[in-house]
Each structure stands twice: as C-alpha cells, then as structure tokens.
LUMSE-238767 format. One record per atom (N, C-alpha, C): x, y, z; residue in three letters. Coordinates in steps of 0.1 Angstrom, whole numbers, padded with zeros to 4 digits, always signed. Each point is the difference from the previous one (the first is absolute). Layout:
XYZALA ...
END
This chain:
+0008-0012+0000UNK -0008+0012+0000UNK +0009+0012+0000UNK -0002+0009-0009UNK +0008+0012-0001UNK -0004+0010+0010UNK +0010+0005+0007UNK -0003+0011+0010UNK +0006+0013-0004UNK -0007+0011+0002UNK +0006+0013-0004UNK +0012+0004+0008UNK +0009+0006-0007UNK +0012+0006+0007UNK +0001+0014-0005UNK +0001+0009+0010UNK +0000+0014-0003UNK +0013+0006+0005UNK +0007+0006-0010UNK +0012+0007+0004UNK -0003+0015-0002UNK +0004+0008+0010UNK -0004+0014+0000UNK +0013+0008-0001UNK +0000+0009-0010UNK +0011+0009-0003UNK -0005+0014+0002UNK +0005+0007+0010UNK -0004+0013+0003UNK +0010+0011-0004UNK -0005+0010-0007UNK +0009+0011-0004UNK -0008+0013+0004UNK +0004+0007+0010UNK -0008+0012+0005UNK +0004+0012-0008UNK -0011+0007-0004UNK +0002+0013-0008UNK -0009+0010+0006UNK +0006+0012+0004UNK -0008+0011+0005UNK -0008+0006-0011UNK -0010+0008+0003UNK -0008+0007-0010UNK +0007+0012-0005UNK +0010+0005+0007UNK +0008+0011-0004UNK +0015-0004-0001UNK +0008+0008-0007UNK +0014-0004-0001UNK +0007-0002+0013UNK +0008-0010+0002UNK +0006-0003+0012UNK +0011+0010+0003UNK +0002+0003+0013UNK +0011+0009+0004UNK +0008-0008+0011UNK +0011+0005+0003UNK +0009-0008+0009UNK -0007-0002+0014UNK -0009+0009+0004UNK -0006-0002+0013UNK -0013-0007+0000UNK -0003-0006-0011UNK -0013-0007-0002UNK +0003-0015-0001UNK -0007-0008+0008UNK +0000-0014-0001UNK -0013-0006-0005UNK +0000-0010-0008UNK -0013-0005-0005UNK -0007-0009+0010UNK -0013-0002-0003UNK -0008-0009+0008UNK +0005-0014-0003UNK -0001-0009+0011UNK +0004-0014-0002UNK -0011-0008+0007UNK -0002-0012-0006UNK -0010-0009+0006UNK +0005-0007+0012UNK -0008-0002+0010UNK +0004-0009+0011UNK -0006-0014-0003UNK +0008-0009-0006UNK -0006-0012-0005UNK -0004-0009+0011UNK +0003+0002+0013UNK -0005-0008+0011UNK -0015+0002+0002UNK -0005+0011-0005UNK -0014+0003+0001UNK -0009-0005-0012UNK +0007-0006-0010UNK -0007-0004-0012UNK -0003-0015+0000UNK -0011-0003-0006UNK -0003-0014-0003UNK +0002-0002-0015UNK +0005-0012-0003UNK +0002-0003-0015UNK -0013+0001-0007UNK -0002+0008-0010UNK -0012+0001-0008UNK -0003-0014-0006UNK -0013-0003+0000UNK -0005-0013-0004UNK -0001-0001-0015UNK +0006-0010-0006UNK +0000-0002-0015UNK -0015-0003-0003UNK -0007+0008-0008UNK -0014-0003-0003UNK -0001-0014-0007UNK -0011-0007+0004UNK -0002-0014-0005UNK +0000+0000-0015UNK -0007+0009-0006UNK -0001-0001-0015UNK +0014+0002-0007UNK +0008+0009+0006UNK +0014+0002-0006UNK +0009-0012+0003UNK -0002-0006+0012UNK +0008-0012+0004UNK -0003-0012-0009UNK -0013-0002-0003UNK -0004-0011-0008UNK +0005+0001-0014UNK +0001+0012-0005UNK +0004+0002-0014UNK +0015+0003-0001UNK +0007-0001+0011UNK +0015+0002+0000UNK +0004+0014-0004UNK -0009+0010+0003UNK +0003+0014-0004UNK +0010+0006+0010UNK +0009+0008-0005UNK +0010+0006+0008UNK +0004+0014-0006UNK +0009+0007+0006UNK +0004+0013-0005UNK +0005+0009+0011UNK +0004+0012-0005UNK +0005+0010+0009UNK -0009+0013-0001UNK -0005+0005+0012UNK -0008+0012+0000UNK +0008+0011+0007UNK -0001+0012-0005UNK +0006+0011+0007UNK -0011+0009+0006UNK +0000+0003+0012UNK -0010+0007+0007UNK +0006+0012+0007UNK -0009+0010+0002UNK +0005+0012+0008UNK -0010+0002+0012UNK +0006+0003+0011UNK -0008+0002+0012UNK +0003+0013+0007UNK -0010+0007+0004UNK +0002+0012+0008UNK +0001-0004+0015UNK +0011+0004+0006UNK +0003-0004+0014UNK -0002+0013+0008UNK -0008-0001+0010UNK -0003+0012+0009UNK +0011+0002+0010UNK +0000+0011+0007UNK +0010+0003+0010UNK +0001-0011+0011UNK -0011-0007+0002UNK +0000-0010+0011UNK +0003-0014-0006UNK +0003-0001-0013UNK +0004-0013-0005UNK -0012-0008-0006UNK -0011+0006-0002UNK -0012-0008-0005UNK -0001+0003-0015UNK -0006-0010-0007UNK -0003+0002-0014UNK -0013+0008-0002UNK +0001+0011-0006UNK -0013+0008-0002UNK -0005+0001-0014UNK +0008-0005-0010UNK -0004+0000-0014UNK +0009-0010-0007UNK -0004-0004-0012UNK +0008-0010-0007UNK -0005+0001-0015UNK +0009-0005-0009UNK -0003+0000-0014UNK +0009-0010-0007UNK -0005-0006-0011UNK +0008-0009-0008UNK +0008+0008-0010UNK +0014-0001+0001UNK +0008+0007-0009UNK +0003-0007-0013UNK +0003-0013+0001UNK +0002-0009-0011UNK -0006-0014+0003UNK -0010-0004-0008UNK -0007-0012+0002UNK +0009-0013-0003UNK -0003-0010+0007UNK +0007-0013-0003UNK -0006-0007-0012UNK -0011+0006-0005UNK -0007-0006-0011UNK -0011-0009+0004UNK -0001-0002+0013UNK -0011-0008+0006UNK -0007+0008+0011UNK -0011+0006-0003UNK -0006+0010+0009UNK -0003-0006+0014UNK -0003-0013+0001UNK -0003-0006+0013UNK +0012-0001+0008UNK +0012-0002-0006UNK +0013+0001+0008UNK +0003+0014+0004UNK -0002+0010-0009UNK +0002+0014+0004UNK -0008+0003+0012UNK -0012-0003+0001UNK -0009+0003+0011UNK +0004-0007+0013UNK +0003-0013-0002UNK +0004-0008+0012UNK +0013+0006+0006UNK +0009+0005-0008UNK +0013+0006+0005UNK -0004+0013+0007UNK -0008+0008-0006UNK -0004+0013+0006UNK -0007-0002+0013UNK -0009-0010+0000UNK -0008-0002+0013UNK +0010-0005+0011UNK +0010-0008-0004UNK +0009-0006+0010UNK +0008+0011+0006UNK +0006+0009-0008UNK +0009+0010+0005UNK -0007+0011+0008UNK -0013+0001-0003UNK -0008+0010+0008UNK -0001-0003+0015UNK +0003-0013+0003UNK -0001-0004+0014UNK +0014+0002+0008UNK +0010+0004-0007UNK +0013+0002+0006UNK +0001+0013+0007UNK +0009+0001+0010UNK +0003+0013+0006UNK +0014+0004-0006UNK +0003+0013+0001UNK +0012+0005-0006UNK +0007+0010+0010UNK +0013+0001-0002UNK +0007+0011+0006UNK -0001+0011-0010UNK -0006+0011+0004UNK -0003+0011-0009UNK +0013+0007-0006UNK -0002+0007-0011UNK +0011+0008-0005UNK +0003+0011+0010UNK +0013+0003+0001UNK +0005+0010+0009UNK +0007+0012-0007UNK -0003+0012+0003UNK +0007+0011-0005UNK +0005+0009+0011UNK +0013+0001+0001UNK +0006+0008+0011UNK -0004-0005+0014UNK -0002-0014+0001UNK -0003-0006+0012UNK -0015+0000+0003UNK -0009+0005-0009UNK -0014+0001+0003UNK -0007-0009-0010UNK -0010-0008+0005UNK -0008-0008-0009UNK -0008+0008-0010UNK -0001-0005-0012UNK -0009+0007-0010UNK -0007-0011-0008UNK -0011+0004-0005UNK -0007-0009-0010UNK +0007+0000-0013UNK +0001-0012-0006UNK +0007-0001-0013UNK -0005-0012-0007UNK +0002+0000-0013UNK -0003-0012-0009UNK +0013-0009+0000UNK -0002-0013-0001UNK +0010-0009-0002UNK -0004-0011-0010UNK +0009-0006-0007UNK -0003-0011-0009UNK +0005-0013+0005UNK -0008-0010-0004UNK +0004-0014+0003UNK -0003-0009-0011UNK +0008-0010-0002UNK -0003-0011-0010UNK -0003-0013+0007UNK -0010-0007-0004UNK -0003-0013+0004UNK +0003-0010-0011UNK +0007-0010+0002UNK +0003-0010-0010UNK -0007-0013+0004UNK -0009-0004-0008UNK -0008-0012+0003UNK +0007-0011-0009UNK +0004-0011+0007UNK +0005-0012-0008UNK -0003-0013+0008UNK +0000-0011-0007UNK -0003-0013+0007UNK +0011-0004+0009UNK -0004-0008+0010UNK +0009-0006+0010UNK +0010-0008-0008UNK +0014+0002+0001UNK +0009-0007-0008UNK +0001-0015+0004UNK -0005-0004+0012UNK +0000-0014+0004UNK -0011-0008-0007UNK -0010+0008-0005UNK -0012-0007-0006UNK +0004-0010-0011UNK +0010+0004-0008UNK +0004-0009-0011UNK +0012-0008+0002UNK +0004-0002+0013UNK +0012-0007+0003UNK -0003-0013+0008UNK -0002-0011-0007UNK -0004-0012+0007UNK +0010-0005+0011UNK +0013+0003-0003UNK +0010-0004+0010UNK -0002+0007+0013UNK -0002+0013-0001UNK -0002+0008+0012UNK -0013-0004+0007UNK -0011-0003-0007UNK -0012-0005+0006UNK +0002-0013+0007UNK +0007-0009-0006UNK +0003-0013+0006UNK +0007+0001+0013UNK +0010+0009+0000UNK +0008+0002+0012UNK -0008+0006+0011UNK -0009+0009-0003UNK -0009+0006+0010UNK -0010-0010+0005UNK -0005-0009-0008UNK -0009-0011+0004UNK +0007-0009+0010UNK +0013-0004-0003UNK +0007-0009+0008UNK +0003+0006+0014UNK +0003+0013+0000UNK +0002+0007+0012UNK -0013+0000+0009UNK -0011+0003-0007UNK -0013-0001+0008UNK -0003-0014+0005UNK +0003-0010-0008UNK -0002-0013+0005UNK +0007-0004+0013UNK +0013+0004+0000UNK +0008-0003+0012UNK -0005+0008+0012UNK -0003+0013-0003UNK -0005+0008+0011UNK -0014-0005+0006UNK -0009-0004-0009UNK -0013-0006+0004UNK +0002-0012+0008UNK +0009-0009-0004UNK +0002-0012+0007UNK +0005+0003+0014UNK +0007+0011+0002UNK +0005+0004+0013UNK -0010+0008+0008UNK -0013+0002-0005UNK -0010+0006+0007UNK -0003+0014-0004UNK +0005+0005-0011UNK -0003+0014-0004UNK -0013+0000-0007UNK -0010+0005+0006UNK -0014+0000-0005UNK -0001+0009-0013UNK +0007+0011+0000UNK -0001+0008-0012UNK +0006-0007-0012UNK +0011-0007+0001UNK +0005-0008-0011UNK -0009-0011-0004UNK -0007-0007+0010UNK -0010-0010-0003UNK -0011+0005-0008UNK -0005+0013+0003UNK -0010+0006-0007UNK +0004+0003-0014UNK +0012+0005-0002UNK +0005+0003-0014UNK +0000-0013-0008UNK +0004-0011+0006UNK +0000-0013-0008UNK -0014-0004-0003UNK -0010+0002+0009UNK -0014-0003-0002UNK -0005+0008-0012UNK +0003+0013+0000UNK -0005+0009-0010UNK +0006-0004-0014UNK +0013-0005+0000UNK +0006-0004-0012UNK -0007-0012-0006UNK -0003-0010+0009UNK -0006-0012-0005UNK -0015+0001-0003UNK -0007+0010+0006UNK -0014+0001-0002UNK -0004+0012-0009UNK +0009+0009-0002UNK -0004+0012-0008UNK +0008+0002-0013UNK +0011-0007-0002UNK +0008+0003-0012UNK -0002-0012-0010UNK +0002+0003-0012UNK -0002-0010-0011UNK +0011-0011+0002UNK +0012+0004+0004UNK +0011-0009+0001UNK -0002-0010+0011UNK -0007+0005+0011UNK -0001-0009+0012UNK -0013-0008+0001UNK -0009+0002-0009UNK -0013-0006+0001UNK +0000-0015-0003UNK +0012-0005-0005UNK +0001-0015-0002UNK +0000-0008+0013UNK +0002+0007+0011UNK +0001-0007+0013UNK -0008+0008+0011UNK -0013-0001-0002UNK -0009+0007+0009UNK +0000-0005+0014UNK +0003-0013+0002UNK +0001-0006+0013UNK +0011+0007+0008UNK +0011+0003-0006UNK +0011+0007+0007UNK -0004+0013+0005UNK -0008+0007-0008UNK -0005+0013+0004UNK -0009+0000+0012UNK -0009-0010+0000UNK -0009-0001+0012UNK +0008-0004+0012UNK +0010-0009-0001UNK +0008-0004+0011UNK +0008+0012+0006UNK +0006+0008-0008UNK +0007+0012+0005UNK -0009+0010+0006UNK -0012+0001-0006UNK -0010+0010+0005UNK -0005-0004+0014UNK -0003-0012+0001UNK -0004-0005+0014UNK +0011+0002+0010UNK +0012-0003-0004UNK +0011+0002+0010UNK +0001+0015+0004UNK -0001+0009-0010UNK +0001+0014+0004UNK -0012+0005+0008UNK -0012-0005-0004UNK -0012+0004+0007UNK -0001-0005+0014UNK +0004-0013+0002UNK +0000-0006+0013UNK +0010+0007+0010UNK +0010+0006-0006UNK +0010+0007+0009UNK -0006+0014+0005UNK -0011+0004-0005UNK -0006+0012+0005UNK +0003+0012-0008UNK +0006-0002-0012UNK +0004+0011-0009UNK -0013+0006-0006UNK -0003+0013+0003UNK -0013+0005-0005UNK -0002+0000-0015UNK +0010+0003-0008UNK -0002+0000-0014UNK -0003-0014-0006UNK +0006-0010+0007UNK -0003-0014-0004UNK -0014-0004+0004UNK -0004+0004+0012UNK -0014-0002+0004UNK -0010+0005-0010UNK +0003+0013-0004UNK -0010+0006-0010UNK +0001-0007-0013UNK +0011-0004-0005UNK +0001-0008-0012UNK -0007-0013+0001UNK +0001-0007+0011UNK -0007-0012+0003UNK -0015+0002-0001UNK -0004+0011+0006UNK -0014+0003-0001UNK -0005+0002-0014UNK +0008+0007-0008UNK -0004+0003-0014UNK -0001-0013-0008UNK +0010-0009+0003UNK +0000-0013-0008UNK -0012-0008+0004UNK -0004-0001+0013UNK -0011-0007+0005UNK -0013+0006-0006UNK +0000+0014+0000UNK -0012+0007-0005UNK -0003-0004-0014UNK +0010-0001-0008UNK -0002-0003-0015UNK +0000-0015-0003UNK +0005-0008+0010UNK +0001-0014-0002UNK +0012-0003-0010UNK +0011+0008+0001UNK +0011-0002-0009UNK +0011-0007+0008UNK +0003-0012-0005UNK +0011-0008+0006UNK -0005-0009+0012UNK -0013+0003+0004UNK -0006-0007+0011UNK -0015+0001-0001UNK -0007-0008+0008UNK -0015+0001-0001UNK -0005+0013+0005UNK -0010+0005-0008UNK -0006+0013+0004UNK -0007-0001+0013UNK +0003+0010+0009UNK -0006+0000+0013UNK +0000+0015+0005UNK -0010+0007-0003UNK +0000+0014+0003UNK -0001+0004+0015UNK -0006-0009+0008UNK +0000+0002+0014UNK +0014-0001+0006UNK +0007-0010-0004UNK +0014-0002+0004UNK +0009+0012-0006UNK -0003+0004-0012UNK +0007+0011-0006UNK -0002+0013+0009UNK -0012+0002+0004UNK -0003+0012+0008UNK +0008-0001+0014UNK +0001-0012+0005UNK +0007-0001+0013UNK +0015+0003-0002UNK +0006-0004-0011UNK +0014+0003-0002UNK +0002+0015-0002UNK -0009+0006-0008UNK +0001+0014-0003UNK -0002+0008+0013UNK -0009-0004+0008UNK -0002+0007+0013UNK +0012-0001+0009UNK +0007-0011+0000UNK +0012-0001+0008UNK +0011+0009-0005UNK +0001+0001-0013UNK +0010+0009-0006UNK -0004+0015+0003UNK -0013+0003+0000UNK -0004+0014+0003UNK +0003+0003+0014UNK -0002-0009+0009UNK +0002+0003+0014UNK +0015+0002+0003UNK +0009-0006-0009UNK +0014+0002+0002UNK +0005+0013-0007UNK -0009+0008-0005UNK +0003+0013-0005UNK +0002+0001-0015UNK -0002-0010-0008UNK +0001+0001-0015UNK -0011+0009-0005UNK +0004+0011-0006UNK -0010+0009-0006UNK -0008-0006-0011UNK +0006-0007-0009UNK -0007-0007-0011UNK -0010-0010+0005UNK +0004-0007+0011UNK -0009-0010+0006UNK -0011+0007+0007UNK +0002+0011+0006UNK -0010+0008+0007UNK -0011+0004-0011UNK +0005+0005-0011UNK -0009+0003-0011UNK -0008-0012-0005UNK +0007-0011-0002UNK -0006-0012-0005UNK -0011-0005+0010UNK +0003+0000+0013UNK -0009-0005+0010UNK -0012+0010+0001UNK +0003+0013-0001UNK -0011+0010+0001UNK -0010-0002-0012UNK +0005-0003-0012UNK -0009-0002-0011UNK -0008-0013+0002UNK +0006-0011+0005UNK -0007-0012+0003UNK -0012+0003+0010UNK +0003+0008+0010UNK -0010+0003+0010UNK -0011+0009-0006UNK +0004+0009-0009UNK -0010+0009-0006UNK -0010-0009-0009UNK +0006-0010-0007UNK -0008-0008-0009UNK -0006-0012+0007UNK +0005-0004+0012UNK -0005-0012+0006UNK +0005-0012-0008UNK +0012+0000-0004UNK +0006-0011-0009UNK +0009-0008+0008UNK -0003-0012+0004UNK +0008-0009+0008UNK -0001+0003+0015UNK -0007+0011+0004UNK -0002+0004+0013UNK -0013+0007+0001UNK -0006+0001+0013UNK -0013+0007+0001UNK +0002+0014-0003UNK -0010+0005-0008UNK +0001+0014-0004UNK -0001+0010+0012UNK +0009+0010+0000UNK +0000+0010+0010UNK +0006+0012-0006UNK -0008+0009-0005UNK +0005+0011-0008UNK +0007+0010+0009UNK -0005+0004+0012UNK +0008+0009+0008UNK +0014-0005+0003UNK +0001-0013+0004UNK +0013-0005+0003UNK +0009-0001-0012UNK -0006-0003-0012UNK +0007-0001-0012UNK +0006+0014-0004UNK -0008+0011+0002UNK +0006+0013-0003UNK +0011+0004+0010UNK -0001-0005+0012UNK +0010+0003+0010UNK +0014-0007-0004UNK -0001-0012-0006UNK +0012-0006-0004UNK +0006+0007-0013UNK -0009+0004-0009UNK +0004+0008-0011UNK +0007+0012+0004UNK -0006+0007+0010UNK +0006+0013+0005UNK +0014-0003+0006UNK +0001-0011+0007UNK +0013-0003+0006UNK +0011-0002-0011UNK -0004-0006-0010UNK +0010-0002-0011UNK +0003+0014-0007UNK -0010+0008-0002UNK +0002+0013-0006UNK +0009+0009+0009UNK -0002-0001+0013UNK +0009+0008+0009UNK +0015-0004-0001UNK +0002-0013-0005UNK +0014-0004-0002UNK +0005+0004-0014UNK -0008+0007-0008UNK +0004+0005-0013UNK -0002-0010-0011UNK -0008-0010+0003UNK -0003-0010-0011UNK -0010+0006-0009UNK +0004+0002-0013UNK -0007+0009-0009UNK -0013-0006-0004UNK -0001-0013-0002UNK -0013-0006-0004UNK -0011+0002+0012UNK +0005-0001+0012UNK -0009+0002+0011UNK -0004+0015+0001UNK +0009+0009-0004UNK -0004+0014+0000UNK -0011+0003-0010UNK +0001-0006-0012UNK -0010+0001-0010UNK -0013-0006+0005UNK +0001-0012+0005UNK -0012-0007+0005UNK -0007+0008+0011UNK +0008+0005+0009UNK -0006+0008+0011UNK -0007+0013-0005UNK +0006+0006-0009UNK -0006+0012-0006UNK -0013-0003-0007UNK +0000-0012-0008UNK -0012-0004-0007UNK -0011-0003+0010UNK +0003-0007+0011UNK -0010-0003+0010UNK -0007+0013+0005UNK +0009+0010+0003UNK -0005+0013+0005UNK -0009+0007-0011UNK +0006+0000-0012UNK -0007+0007-0011UNK -0014-0006-0002UNK +0000-0014+0001UNK -0013-0007-0003UNK -0011+0004+0011UNK +0005+0005+0011UNK -0010+0005+0010UNK -0001+0015+0000UNK +0005+0007-0011UNK -0002+0014-0002UNK +0010+0008+0009UNK +0011-0006+0005UNK +0009+0008+0008UNK +0011+0005-0009UNK +0001+0013-0002UNK +0010+0006-0008UNK +0006+0011+0008UNK +0007-0004+0011UNK +0006+0010+0009UNK +0015+0001-0002UNK +0007+0009+0007UNK +0014+0002-0002UNK +0008-0013+0003UNK -0004-0008+0009UNK +0007-0012+0003UNK -0001-0010-0012UNK -0012-0001-0006UNK -0001-0009-0012UNK +0008+0005-0011UNK +0001+0013-0002UNK +0008+0006-0011UNK +0015-0003+0003UNK +0004+0001+0013UNK +0014-0002+0004UNK +0003-0015-0003UNK -0009-0009+0003UNK +0003-0014-0003UNK +0002-0002-0015UNK -0009+0006-0008UNK +0002-0002-0015UNK +0013+0007-0004UNK +0004+0011+0005UNK +0012+0007-0004UNK +0012-0009+0004UNK +0000-0007+0011UNK +0011-0009+0004UNK +0001-0011-0010UNK -0011-0006-0003UNK +0000-0011-0010UNK +0004+0004-0014UNK -0005+0012-0004UNK +0005+0005-0013UNK +0015+0003+0000UNK +0004+0006+0011UNK +0015+0003+0002UNK +0008-0012-0001UNK -0005-0012+0003UNK +0007-0013-0001UNK -0002-0006-0013UNK -0007+0007-0010UNK -0001-0005-0013UNK -0012-0008-0004UNK -0010-0001+0009UNK -0012-0008-0003UNK -0008+0007-0010UNK -0003-0007-0011UNK -0008+0006-0011UNK -0014+0003+0003UNK -0006-0010+0007UNK -0015+0002+0004UNK -0001+0012+0009UNK +0009+0002+0009UNK +0000+0012+0009UNK +0001+0013-0008UNK +0009-0001-0010UNK +0002+0012-0008UNK -0013+0004-0007UNK -0007-0010-0005UNK -0013+0002-0008UNK -0010+0006+0010UNK -0002-0007+0012UNK -0010+0005+0009UNK +0003+0014+0005UNK +0013+0003+0003UNK +0004+0013+0004UNK -0002+0010-0011UNK +0003-0004-0012UNK -0002+0009-0012UNK -0015+0004-0001UNK -0009-0010+0003UNK -0014+0003-0001UNK -0004+0010+0011UNK +0006-0002+0012UNK -0003+0010+0011UNK +0004+0014-0004UNK +0012+0001-0006UNK +0005+0013-0004UNK -0009+0006-0012UNK -0004-0008-0009UNK -0008+0005-0011UNK -0013+0005+0005UNK -0006-0007+0010UNK -0014+0003+0004UNK +0000+0009+0013UNK +0012+0001+0006UNK +0000+0008+0012UNK -0005-0007+0012UNK +0001-0014+0001UNK -0004-0008+0011UNK +0011-0001+0010UNK -0002+0007+0012UNK +0010-0001+0011UNK +0012+0009-0003UNK +0002+0006-0012UNK +0011+0008-0003UNK -0005+0012-0008UNK +0009+0010-0002UNK -0004+0011-0009UNK +0000-0005-0015UNK -0010+0003-0007UNK -0001-0005-0014UNK +0012+0005-0008UNK +0006-0009-0007UNK +0012+0004-0008UNK +0002-0010-0011UNK -0004+0004-0012UNK +0000-0009-0012UNK +0015-0003-0004UNK +0009+0009+0002UNK +0014-0002-0003UNK +0006-0012+0008UNK -0003+0000+0013UNK +0005-0011+0008UNK -0008-0013-0004UNK -0012+0001-0003UNK -0008-0011-0004UNK +0006-0006-0013UNK +0004+0008-0009UNK +0005-0004-0013UNK +0013-0008+0003UNK +0009+0005+0008UNK +0013-0006+0003UNK -0003-0014+0006UNK -0009-0001+0009UNK -0003-0013+0007UNK -0006-0010-0010UNK -0009+0005-0008UNK -0006-0009-0010UNK +0010-0005-0010UNK +0009+0009-0004UNK +0011-0004-0009UNK +0008-0012+0006UNK +0004+0001+0012UNK +0008-0010+0006UNK -0008-0013+0002UNK -0013+0001+0003UNK -0008-0012+0002UNK -0003-0006-0014UNK -0002+0008-0010UNK -0002-0005-0013UNK +0012-0007-0006UNK +0012+0005+0003UNK +0012-0006-0005UNK +0002-0014+0006UNK -0006-0002+0011UNK +0001-0014+0007UNK -0011-0009-0004UNK -0009+0005-0009UNK -0010-0009-0006UNK -0014+0001+0007UNK -0002+0010+0008UNK -0014+0002+0006UNK -0009+0006-0011UNK -0010-0008-0004UNK -0008+0004-0011UNK -0009+0012+0003UNK -0005+0001+0012UNK -0009+0011+0004UNK +0009+0013+0000UNK +0012-0001+0004UNK +0009+0012+0000UNK +0003+0005-0014UNK +0001-0010-0009UNK +0002+0004-0014UNK -0012+0008-0006UNK -0012-0005+0004UNK -0012+0007-0005UNK -0001+0014+0006UNK +0004+0001+0013UNK +0000+0013+0007UNK +0010+0010-0006UNK +0012-0007-0003UNK +0011+0008-0006UNK -0004+0006-0014UNK -0007-0008-0008UNK -0005+0005-0013UNK -0008+0012+0002UNK -0010+0000+0010UNK -0009+0011+0002UNK +0008+0013+0003UNK +0009-0001+0009UNK +0008+0012+0004UNK +0010+0004-0011UNK +0005-0010-0007UNK +0010+0003-0011UNK -0007+0009-0010UNK -0013-0004-0004UNK -0007+0007-0010UNK -0004+0014+0005UNK +0000+0002+0013UNK -0003+0013+0005UNK +0012+0009+0001UNK +0012-0006-0003UNK +0012+0008+0001UNK +0006+0001+0014UNK -0004-0008+0009UNK +0005+0000+0014UNK +0014-0007+0000UNK +0008+0003+0011UNK +0012-0006+0002UNK +0012+0008-0004UNK +0011-0002+0007UNK +0013+0007-0003UNK +0006-0005-0012UNK +0008+0007-0007UNK +0006-0005-0013UNK +0006-0013+0001UNK +0009-0003+0010UNK +0006-0013+0000UNK -0009-0011+0003UNK -0011+0003+0008UNK -0010-0011+0002UNK -0008-0002-0013UNK -0003+0010-0007UNK -0007-0002-0013UNK +0008-0007-0010UNK +0013+0002+0000UNK +0009-0007-0009UNK +0000-0015+0003UNK +0001-0003+0013UNK +0000-0015+0004UNK -0014-0005-0004UNK -0011+0007+0003UNK -0013-0005-0003UNK -0002-0002-0015UNK +0006+0009-0008UNK -0002-0002-0014UNK +0006-0013-0005UNK +0011-0004+0006UNK +0006-0013-0004UNK -0009-0012+0006UNK -0005+0002+0012UNK -0008-0011+0006UNK -0013-0002-0008UNK -0006+0011-0005UNK -0013-0001-0007UNK +0002-0002-0015UNK +0013+0001-0005UNK +0002-0002-0014UNK -0005+0011-0008UNK +0000+0012+0005UNK -0006+0012-0006UNK +0009+0007-0010UNK -0005+0005-0010UNK +0007+0010-0009UNK -0009+0012+0000UNK +0004+0010+0009UNK -0009+0011+0002UNK -0002+0009-0012UNK -0013+0004-0002UNK -0002+0010-0010UNK +0004+0014+0006UNK +0001+0009-0009UNK +0005+0013+0004UNK -0008+0007+0011UNK -0013-0003+0000UNK -0009+0006+0010UNK +0004-0005+0014UNK +0004-0013+0001UNK +0004-0005+0013UNK +0013+0005+0004UNK +0010+0000-0009UNK +0013+0005+0003UNK +0000+0014+0005UNK -0009+0008-0006UNK -0001+0014+0004UNK -0005+0001+0015UNK -0007-0010+0005UNK -0005+0001+0013UNK +0011-0003+0011UNK +0011-0005-0004UNK +0010-0004+0010UNK +0005+0012+0008UNK +0005+0011-0007UNK +0005+0012+0008UNK -0011+0005+0010UNK -0012+0000-0005UNK -0011+0005+0009UNK -0002-0008+0012UNK +0001-0014-0002UNK -0002-0009+0011UNK +0012+0001+0010UNK +0012+0003-0005UNK +0012+0001+0008UNK -0001+0011+0009UNK -0007+0011-0003UNK -0001+0012+0008UNK -0011+0000+0010UNK -0008-0011+0000UNK -0012+0000+0009UNK +0004-0002+0014UNK 
END
C-alpha cells in the first residue's frame, strides 16, 4: 500500500525588499501536522510541487494565503495550503520588532520510496515478526493488518487472525478496535456484532478516539448493542474532544439535525475543516453562504466549497458552480475552481473576477 511522503522546502520572502536588520518569518515545524494526501490523488498516483504564499502576522499566525504556482493537481494544492494554515510561525522581525509579512513555501508531494522496494518491505516484516513474538502488540497488529488488509498478505488470512487475537488479548486498544471491526463485518471470522461492540467498547474505555467514535455510532444506531442516543452522543463528543476529525463532523451533524447552530457547533466544524475534512468544509461553507451561526460571507463559502469539491464532494461541486457563476471567490480560489469544474470561462465570467476579489 502506497503511503504519502511529504518533504517541505521553505524559502521565506518578505513582501518588501530585505534589509540587513530584517529577518524573514520561519515556520515552527513542531506545531505542524503532515498534510494528508487526498485519497483521489493517492489512488491515481498524482504528485507534484506547489508554491504557496502565506501572510504571517506579528504573533506568528497565518492570516492570509494564496497559491503562487500550482502543482498541476488542484486537490494537492488545496491540501498543502490547508495543512500549512495549521502551523505556527516565528514572525518576520525588523530592527528587533515583529512585523506582518508574506513568506513563500514549497510542498513537494511524492510517493513513499519504500513502497516499491520489496527487500525493504520484507526486512520490515521480519523485524515486526520478531518483535511480535516477543510481546510487542503494535508489531503484532501491523502483521495482522498486512495479512488481512493487503493484497500480498491475503493468501494467509489465518495468520492475520492469529496475530490480531494476540494483539487484542494483550489489551492494545487499536487491536481491540480492529478485532471489533472484523467481527462486525464477519471478515476472517464469524460475524458477531454483539461481540464486536464489546471489543470496541473496551477500546473506547482505554481512550482510543476512533473506538469512541465507533462505539458512539453503534449506540446511536442500536447496532450490536441496545440503542442509547444520549450515551452515543457522549462517546462521539469524547472522541471529538480528542481531535478525532470524523467525530467532530458527526457531533456537528447531530447538533445541526436538532437545529443547534451556535458558536460551539461552528467551532467544532472549523476544527474538523482545519484538519482537512471535506464534509466539514462543505457544511461550514453552507453556513457561511447562508449566514447560519456566522456572518454571511460568500467568498469564504466559495473557498470552502472549492476544497470540498476538489476532494469529490458532489454537493460541494453543485454549490461551487452556483457561486462561481455569480463571480464570487478570490482570484486564486476561482483559478483552482476553474480546473476542478473543467470550465473555460466566457469573457463575462472572467470580467467578474476583479469585482469579486474586492468584495
């Protein structure tokens, strides 16, 4: 299975000519999470280099951004921009005083070099086998995932189940959750949703955010366990509080379904969108377009719709078309949207871009 590898090359440039007493802004990479390679781009083996510019405030926060040179793949451009927006920076300094300034960064997206190296993969497998035999639950889980989830390993499903049970029986939360998912679907073992729910509950109690989300959904649906919607939402909220993005979206959706569009619900959506979730971007875009829980802002809605549409959200694409035809959106967002929608703008639409940019 190919895993994305992101190498970041940063070159800081001030918005004004540099002088001896001026130092550029630099990223604090300890505050950054690696941007997630979008599924569509990963499946198609798409890669490239995107150059972006960010306005860094006096306190080191990103306050504005734009695409300077596209990688040629709009979804990668947006994923890179969304990723770096979460970083903190040491601001530009002039004569010892922090100042707001633009800086440029390049993101280089390329496949994991180990993905095509059978010898390296075999060596990693052997190391995991030895560690698992010595009681390393994480190594046992990796072996289970290899045998149960990869094309190369599926010839020996029994090995996968054996390693999975070993890891789960040791109390390793991720293995417990995986055991629950296998029992839930009847994959590699007899289907037993009640037993699946028990394994997932044990993982949730040990603090696994994804298991808390899983168990919360089972309670909400009454699937494998007696239905209990209030308790289910509590488990989803616990997962959301840990930063689990799917739980954040689920929690916001539960609240919105009850007509709750308050600041806390918007904050939950913003956290999920900030972590790259496309559904959250679409929902948040709708809130900005209609003014639900936030000040109405079609330009922000356009940018959010563009990111969601680039990740394959059909409803976002329809919403993007409507705003695109109205001339909404900043120039760089419209440029990316044009590629996403496969548009060749008539002169009347091109003429709307400057007007939209000044709104």
